[in-house]
C-alpha positions in Angstrom: -5.6 -43.4 -0.3 -6.8 -39.8 -0.4 -7.5 -37.5 -3.3 -5.9 -34.0 -3.3 -9.6 -32.8 -4.0 -10.9 -34.7 -0.5 -8.2 -32.6 1.4 -9.9 -29.7 3.6 -8.9 -26.3 2.5 -8.0 -23.8 5.2 -9.5 -20.4 4.3 -7.4 -17.3 5.9 -9.2 -14.1 6.1 -6.8 -11.4 5.6 -6.9 -8.2 7.3 -6.8 -4.9 5.6 -3.4 -4.2 7.2 -1.7 -7.4 6.2 -3.2 -7.1 2.4 -1.4 -3.8 2.3 1.8 -5.1 3.7 1.5 -7.9 1.0 0.7 -5.6 -1.7 3.4 -3.2 -0.9 6.0 -6.3 -1.0 4.6 -7.2 -4.4 4.7 -3.6 -5.7 8.7 -3.4 -4.5 9.6 -6.7 -6.3 7.8 -5.5 -9.5 9.1 -1.6 -9.2 5.2 -0.7 -9.2 5.8 1.7 -5.9 6.2 5.4 -6.1 7.6 6.5 -2.5 7.2 10.2 -1.2 5.2 13.4 -2.5 7.0 13.9 -5.7 7.1 10.3 -6.8 3.5 10.0 -5.7 2.4 13.3 -7.6 3.9 12.4 -10.8 2.4 8.7 -10.6 -1.1 10.2 -9.9 -0.7 13.2 -12.6 0.3 10.5 -15.4 -2.6 8.4 -14.3 -0.4 5.3 -13.3 -1.8 4.9 -9.8 -4.1 2.2 -8.7 -4.0 3.0 -4.9 -2.4 5.6 -2.9 -1.4 5.6 0.8 -1.2 8.8 3.2 -0.4 8.9 6.7 -3.3 10.4 8.9 -1.0 12.6 11.0 0.5 14.4 8.4 1.5 18.1 9.9 1.8 19.7 6.5 -2.1 20.4 5.6 -1.0 21.4 1.9 0.3 18.1 1.3 -2.7 16.4 2.5 -5.0 18.6 0.0 -2.7 17.9 -3.0 -2.9 14.4 -2.6 -6.3 13.9 -1.8 -7.5 16.3 -4.8 -5.1 14.5 -7.2 -7.0 11.2 -5.9 -10.3 12.5 -6.1 -9.7 13.8 -9.7 -8.2 10.8 -11.4 -10.4 8.2 -9.3 -7.9 6.6 -7.2 -8.5 4.9 -4.1 -7.0 6.5 -1.0 -6.2 4.6 2.3 -4.9 6.2 5.5 -3.0 4.8 8.1 -1.9 6.0 11.3 1.9 5.6 11.4 4.8 7.4 9.5 6.9 4.7 10.6 4.8 1.8 9.6 4.4 3.2 5.9 8.2 3.7 5.8 8.7 0.0 6.6 5.9 -0.9 4.4 7.6 1.0 1.3 11.2 -0.5 1.9 12.5 2.4 3.2 14.7 1.0 5.9 17.4 -1.7 6.7 16.9 -4.7 8.6 19.1 -6.6 11.3 20.0 -10.3 11.3 16.8 -10.8 13.3 14.5 -9.2 10.7 13.7 -6.3 12.8 13.7 -2.6 11.0 16.2 -0.1 11.7 17.2 3.3 10.0 13.8 3.6 9.0 13.1 6.8 6.8 9.6 8.2 7.5 7.2 9.0 4.7 3.8 10.4 4.5 2.8 9.1 1.0 3.4 6.0 -1.2 1.4 5.0 -4.4 1.0 1.8 -5.8 1.2 2.0 -9.5 -0.8 -0.2 -12.0 -0.6 -3.2 -9.9 -2.2 -6.3 -11.6 -4.9 -8.8 -9.8 -3.8 -10.4 -6.5 -6.0 -11.9 -3.3 -4.3 -9.1 -1.4 -5.2 -6.2 -3.6 -8.8 -7.9 -3.9 -9.2 -7.8 -0.1 -8.4 -3.8 -0.5 -10.6 -3.3 -3.2 -13.3 -5.1 -1.2 -13.3 -2.8 1.8 -13.7 0.3 -0.8 -16.6 -1.5 -2.3 -18.6 -2.0 1.2 -17.9 1.7 2.0 
């Protein structure tokens, strides 16, 4: 009879994209997600933000400057992702059909994770910032 301690442990290396998805899921569940410019700026100014996610292809340059400046001023980590659509799905701004595919996606340029606790996914993201 084998002990549980003898069983091999599988180590799964999570990518930053997968980690972001997991952090967004947990933030939605716990109500720690600010979506859109207005909510994001409020969270950044109140110093509630732990992580800010911004879309690289945002056409409004003032929007990008404002979010980047607030992140820099309040020492909040900023991640840029390539797609409005992906951020909208991650932020829960969509509906899902019976097969689990998103539709009626509301695009967003910015989302902020507010005061999120420790998790393996958040540690993967923070490790990326420490390496840079």
